[in-house]
C-alpha positions as a printed NumPy array, in Angstrom:
array([[102.256,  62.398, 102.771],
       [104.916,  65.669, 102.87 ],
       [103.113,  68.926, 101.774],
       [105.353,  71.933, 101.595],
       [104.986,  75.596, 101.016],
       [107.669,  77.245,  99.206],
       [108.418,  80.781,  99.443],
       [110.887,  80.628,  96.702],
       [113.332,  83.733,  95.801],
       [116.6  ,  84.216,  93.761],
       [119.054,  83.565,  96.469],
       [116.899,  81.541,  98.894],
       [113.633,  80.132, 100.035],
       [111.388,  79.767, 102.753],
       [109.475,  76.781, 103.611],
       [106.662,  75.655, 106.173],
       [107.226,  71.563, 105.704],
       [103.799,  69.125, 107.058],
       [104.091,  65.726, 108.129],
       [100.864,  64.615, 107.568],
       [101.029,  61.52 , 109.174],
       [102.468,  63.504, 112.653],
       [101.054,  66.852, 111.753],
       [104.173,  68.52 , 112.873],
       [104.999,  71.3  , 111.275],
       [108.844,  72.47 , 110.481],
       [109.952,  75.617, 109.194],
       [113.332,  76.798, 107.349],
       [115.508,  78.589, 105.113],
       [117.346,  77.356, 102.649],
       [120.169,  78.898, 100.657],
       [120.213,  78.164,  97.23 ],
       [124.349,  78.312,  97.283],
       [125.733,  74.867,  97.019],
       [123.829,  71.616,  97.087],
       [121.437,  72.336, 100.249],
       [118.114,  72.53 ,  98.215],
       [118.668,  69.293,  97.249],
       [119.911,  67.459,  99.958],
       [116.727,  69.31 , 101.834],
       [114.494,  67.973,  99.124],
       [115.452,  64.378,  98.484],
       [115.122,  63.268, 102.08 ],
       [111.309,  64.053, 102.54 ],
       [109.348,  61.307, 103.099],
       [107.72 ,  60.507,  99.744],
       [104.93 ,  61.351,  98.389],
       [106.065,  64.79 ,  98.417],
       [103.48 ,  68.404,  97.484],
       [104.953,  71.653,  96.894],
       [103.408,  74.715,  96.566],
       [105.375,  77.931,  94.743],
       [103.719,  81.235,  93.901],
       [104.409,  81.801,  89.891],
       [107.662,  82.76 ,  89.629],
       [110.732,  84.063,  87.211],
       [114.081,  82.578,  86.881],
       [112.75 ,  78.958,  88.785],
       [113.337,  76.347,  85.91 ],
       [115.716,  74.918,  87.804],
       [113.928,  74.138,  90.58 ],
       [110.929,  73.212,  88.307],
       [113.894,  70.807,  87.319],
       [114.853,  69.443,  90.098],
       [111.529,  68.443,  91.503],
       [110.532,  66.241,  88.769],
       [114.572,  64.988,  88.979],
       [113.361,  63.879,  92.67 ],
       [109.748,  62.759,  91.605],
       [108.017,  65.585,  93.306],
       [104.856,  66.997,  92.34 ],
       [105.335,  70.772,  92.15 ],
       [102.23 ,  72.927,  92.118],
       [102.756,  76.724,  90.973],
       [ 99.969,  79.099,  92.002],
       [ 98.456,  82.019,  90.364],
       [100.288,  85.123,  92.327],
       [ 97.753,  87.667,  92.485],
       [ 95.142,  85.22 ,  93.897],
       [ 97.541,  83.901,  96.683],
       [ 98.661,  87.228,  97.541],
       [ 94.269,  88.401,  97.565],
       [ 93.486,  85.2  ,  99.586],
       [ 95.296,  86.691, 102.638],
       [ 93.623,  88.251, 105.48 ],
       [ 96.699,  90.304, 107.758],
       [ 98.441,  92.874, 105.751],
       [101.923,  91.793, 107.405],
       [103.861,  90.31 , 104.583],
       [107.052,  87.826, 105.646],
       [108.264,  85.153, 103.767],
       [107.676,  83.333, 107.233],
       [104.1  ,  83.795, 106.629],
       [104.282,  83.483, 102.69 ],
       [105.185,  79.902, 103.12 ],
       [102.32 ,  79.314, 105.844],
       [ 99.867,  80.324, 103.509],
       [100.98 ,  78.541, 100.929],
       [101.007,  75.201, 103.214],
       [ 97.872,  76.477, 104.543],
       [ 95.93 ,  76.324, 100.693],
       [ 97.446,  73.178, 100.034],
       [ 96.298,  71.852, 102.942],
       [ 92.812,  72.803, 102.857],
       [ 93.05 ,  72.045,  99.23 ],
       [ 92.368,  75.557,  97.897],
       [ 95.274,  76.71 ,  95.915],
       [ 95.02 ,  78.424,  93.026],
       [ 96.678,  76.231,  90.939],
       [ 97.86 ,  77.027,  86.947],
       [ 98.828,  75.144,  84.177],
       [102.887,  74.728,  83.561],
       [103.828,  73.615,  80.113],
       [106.087,  70.067,  80.38 ],
       [109.788,  70.512,  79.194],
       [109.635,  69.587,  76.064],
       [107.233,  72.108,  75.102],
       [109.276,  74.924,  77.448],
       [112.164,  73.662,  74.866],
       [109.964,  74.24 ,  71.843],
       [109.09 ,  77.564,  73.081],
       [112.887,  78.677,  73.566],
       [113.383,  77.794,  69.883],
       [110.044,  80.06 ,  68.485],
       [112.054,  83.052,  70.632],
       [115.451,  82.404,  69.601],
       [113.962,  83.093,  66.285],
       [111.694,  86.304,  67.165],
       [114.556,  88.056,  69.186],
       [116.383,  87.09 ,  65.818],
       [113.674,  89.143,  63.59 ],
       [113.92 ,  91.792,  65.815],
       [117.727,  92.428,  65.537],
       [117.264,  92.034,  61.525],
       [114.879,  94.302,  61.725],
       [116.945,  96.729,  63.698],
       [120.172,  96.269,  61.34 ],
       [117.851,  96.939,  58.411],
       [116.331,  99.809,  59.219],
       [119.568, 100.882,  60.147],
       [121.248, 100.389,  56.586],
       [117.462, 102.128,  55.09 ],
       [119.334, 104.945,  57.017],
       [122.668, 105.583,  55.473],
       [121.138, 104.853,  51.96 ],
       [118.552, 107.603,  52.809],
       [120.907, 109.74 ,  54.128],
       [122.272, 109.456,  50.455],
       [119.482, 110.273,  48.53 ],
       [119.191, 106.114,  47.77 ],
       [115.532, 105.587,  48.142],
       [114.728, 102.153,  46.825],
       [112.416, 101.007,  50.098],
       [111.953,  97.267,  50.023],
       [114.38 ,  96.832,  46.516],
       [117.4  ,  97.78 ,  48.17 ],
       [118.057,  94.359,  49.614],
       [117.926,  93.078,  45.824],
       [121.21 ,  92.179,  44.814],
       [120.778,  94.661,  42.202],
       [119.799,  97.535,  45.264],
       [122.562,  96.005,  48.076],
       [124.976,  96.672,  44.626],
       [124.532, 100.61 ,  45.044],
       [124.695, 100.169,  48.365],
       [128.327,  99.06 ,  48.9  ],
       [128.733, 101.399,  45.753],
       [128.149, 104.693,  47.588],
       [131.052, 107.103,  49.207],
       [131.266, 106.951,  52.773],
       [133.084, 108.826,  55.43 ],
       [135.39 , 105.83 ,  57.15 ],
       [133.207, 105.23 ,  60.17 ],
       [130.045, 105.485,  58.083],
       [131.665, 102.884,  55.763],
       [132.581, 100.562,  58.691],
       [129.194, 100.719,  60.444],
       [127.62 ,  99.445,  56.136],
       [130.071,  96.554,  56.206],
       [129.606,  95.584,  59.516],
       [125.701,  96.041,  59.42 ],
       [125.743,  94.077,  55.773],
       [128.096,  91.022,  57.752],
       [125.338,  90.885,  60.477],
       [122.56 ,  90.465,  57.647],
       [124.064,  88.055,  56.511],
       [124.777,  86.003,  59.347],
       [121.072,  86.8  ,  60.906],
       [119.516,  85.889,  57.644],
       [121.296,  82.343,  57.607],
       [120.551,  81.829,  61.3  ],
       [116.574,  82.14 ,  60.83 ],
       [116.334,  80.872,  57.862],
       [117.878,  77.59 ,  60.317],
       [115.569,  77.958,  62.819],
       [112.458,  78.137,  60.052],
       [113.357,  74.538,  58.676],
       [113.754,  73.708,  62.333],
       [110.476,  74.819,  63.171],
       [108.8  ,  73.731,  60.164],
       [110.242,  70.027,  61.231],
       [108.839,  70.647,  65.083],
       [105.519,  71.325,  63.558],
       [104.888,  68.88 ,  61.032],
       [105.93 ,  65.997,  63.969],
       [102.611,  67.685,  66.452],
       [ 99.288,  66.685,  65.67 ],
       [ 97.948,  69.737,  66.998],
       [ 99.974,  72.207,  64.389],
       [ 99.448,  69.834,  61.716],
       [ 95.616,  69.89 ,  61.958],
       [ 95.932,  73.825,  62.139],
       [ 98.094,  73.999,  58.916],
       [ 95.482,  72.494,  57.522],
       [ 93.742,  75.944,  57.336],
       [ 94.417,  78.519,  54.429],
       [ 97.016,  81.215,  55.844],
       [ 98.108,  79.278,  58.489],
       [102.37 ,  78.276,  58.374],
       [104.334,  76.552,  60.555],
       [105.306,  79.176,  62.696],
       [101.861,  80.505,  63.914],
       [100.661,  76.706,  63.809],
       [103.446,  75.999,  66.271],
       [103.225,  78.856,  68.321],
       [ 99.356,  78.531,  69.13 ],
       [100.007,  75.435,  70.274],
       [102.934,  75.692,  72.34 ],
       [101.155,  78.954,  74.114],
       [ 97.507,  77.378,  74.086],
       [ 98.489,  74.083,  75.364],
       [ 95.843,  71.464,  76.494],
       [ 93.05 ,  73.123,  74.969],
       [ 90.812,  71.052,  77.365],
       [ 91.333,  73.269,  80.21 ],
       [ 89.731,  75.973,  78.653],
       [ 85.73 ,  75.641,  79.316],
       [ 84.991,  77.896,  76.387],
       [ 86.472,  79.857,  73.627],
       [ 85.793,  83.126,  75.417],
       [ 88.594,  81.657,  77.843],
       [ 90.835,  81.735,  75.026],
       [ 90.581,  84.643,  73.997],
       [ 90.803,  86.198,  77.535],
       [ 93.747,  83.907,  77.953],
       [ 95.972,  85.569,  75.   ],
       [ 94.517,  88.974,  75.756],
       [ 92.594,  90.066,  73.259],
       [ 89.282,  90.256,  75.308],
       [ 88.398,  94.425,  75.328],
       [ 88.598,  95.678,  78.506],
       [ 85.019,  97.537,  79.646],
       [ 84.643, 100.01 ,  81.724],
       [ 80.77 , 100.108,  83.148],
       [ 79.276, 102.354,  85.768],
       [ 75.523, 103.455,  86.489],
       [ 74.532, 105.148,  82.663],
       [ 78.204, 105.048,  81.547],
       [ 79.988, 102.458,  79.596],
       [ 83.491, 102.491,  78.523],
       [ 85.292,  99.913,  76.039],
       [ 89.254, 100.773,  76.772],
       [ 92.406,  98.897,  74.896],
       [ 92.532,  95.298,  75.309],
       [ 93.286,  93.822,  78.571],
       [ 96.445,  91.805,  78.978],
       [ 95.278,  89.048,  80.615],
       [ 98.602,  86.872,  80.557],
       [100.382,  88.31 ,  77.723],
       [101.186,  84.49 ,  77.053],
       [101.778,  84.661,  73.013],
       [103.636,  87.969,  73.29 ],
       [107.306,  86.582,  73.79 ],
       [106.657,  83.873,  70.637],
       [105.001,  85.974,  68.387],
       [103.53 ,  89.129,  66.597],
       [101.63 ,  90.681,  69.052],
       [ 98.053,  90.52 ,  68.547],
       [ 96.692,  94.409,  67.41 ],
       [ 95.378,  96.427,  70.098],
       [ 92.547,  99.304,  70.045],
       [ 94.506, 102.435,  70.444],
       [ 93.494, 106.241,  70.614],
       [ 89.873, 107.031,  72.728],
       [ 87.939, 104.548,  74.67 ],
       [ 84.783, 103.569,  72.768],
       [ 81.358, 103.478,  74.183],
       [ 79.556, 100.73 ,  74.687],
       [ 77.004, 100.809,  72.239],
       [ 75.06 ,  97.49 ,  72.935],
       [ 74.839,  98.134,  76.253],
       [ 70.881,  97.976,  77.341],
       [ 69.679, 101.327,  78.43 ],
       [ 72.265, 103.46 ,  77.38 ],
       [ 71.9  , 106.432,  74.77 ],
       [ 74.056, 105.06 ,  71.346],
       [ 77.169, 107.544,  70.977],
       [ 77.219, 109.392,  67.955],
       [ 79.822, 109.226,  65.785],
       [ 79.554, 111.573,  63.265],
       [ 82.35 , 113.392,  62.477],
       [ 81.491, 116.722,  63.55 ],
       [ 79.901, 115.615,  67.188],
       [ 81.319, 117.523,  69.753],
       [ 83.911, 115.004,  72.12 ],
       [ 83.746, 115.133,  75.763],
       [ 87.061, 114.87 ,  77.548],
       [ 88.977, 112.268,  77.507],
       [ 86.667, 110.92 ,  74.558],
       [ 83.737, 109.927,  77.068],
       [ 81.132, 110.458,  74.309],
       [ 79.399, 113.262,  73.028],
       [ 79.476, 116.371,  74.941],
       [ 76.083, 117.833,  75.915],
       [ 75.637, 121.295,  74.632],
       [ 76.58 , 124.198,  76.913],
       [ 74.237, 126.876,  77.449],
       [ 75.076, 130.402,  75.687],
       [ 76.084, 132.986,  78.153],
       [ 73.744, 135.787,  78.765],
       [ 75.473, 139.006,  79.684],
       [ 73.543, 141.316,  81.078],
       [ 72.465, 144.397,  79.182],
       [ 74.897, 147.894,  80.026],
       [ 72.616, 150.963,  81.201],
       [ 74.204, 153.116,  78.858]])
C-alpha cells in the first residue's frame, strides 16, 4: 500500500509518500505544467490512498485520481489545521501532516459528490446565474421605463407593456441600450426555458427528487437542488445536522447570565450557489428567551434597549445636583 499526503496548490503540489511495505517516506515537489503529475502517480505501487485538503479548482485532480484508480480522500481544511501542533507552516510540513493523519487514521474526510452529481450541479448553477442576469436586465429596462413615466410594474413584460416600452422616444444611446437589453432578455428567456426542461427531466430520473415532487409546492428545481446538495441522507446522524449543513441553524452566543441569538451561521454555504438563499435573521441579535435561569427580554415597543440591541437596558439612577447656597 502507498499513502500520499498531498499539499495541493494551483500550479504545484508538495507530496509526502509512504511506502507501507518498506516504511520509506519520499518527499517531492511536482509542477502541474506538463504530464509530470500523471507520470508520478501512475508509477506508484497500488493500492494508493491520496489525501488532500478541501480546496477549489481541483476537479482535474479528482478526475486524474479516478482515472488512475487511486482512492482520493478530501479533508476539512479547518480541522486539519487545528490538529497542527507547531505554528510553523510550510508546504513540506503540510504534506507531512496530511500523511501523518492518514497513517494514524485521523484524517477528517468529508463527503465528495460523484462526477454525475457534480455535472448536475453545474446544470442548476448555470440556470441560477442566467436568472440573476435576467433580473439585472429587467431592472435596467424598468429603470428606462420609469424615467419616461411608464410605471407598469410586472405588466411591463406583457405583450402590451413591451410594445409601450419599444414605442418610447429615447435618446440614441439609451435607445440602443433598450434594444440590446430586449434582445438579451429574449435570449435569456429562451435558454432558461431550455434549462428548465432539462432540470425537469433530470428530476424525473432521480429517485430522491421524484419522492420530493410528491410534496405539494415542491417543483423540479427545488427537488433536484435538494438531493444534489444533501447527497446521501444516511451520512447525516439526524435532522439537526441537516439544518446545520445548509446553514439554517441560528448562531448562539452564551456566557454566564447572558445569551444572544445572532444571524444564522453559515456552516458550509452548500446550497447558496445552487438555489435561492435561505432567509436569515437580520437586525439586532435576539435574546435567548428559552435559556434556563435567564430573565426574559422585554419585547414591548417602548422598552429601552441596550447598546447594539443587547436586550433591555437597566434604568439609570437620576442625577442629583447639589443645591446652590444662594
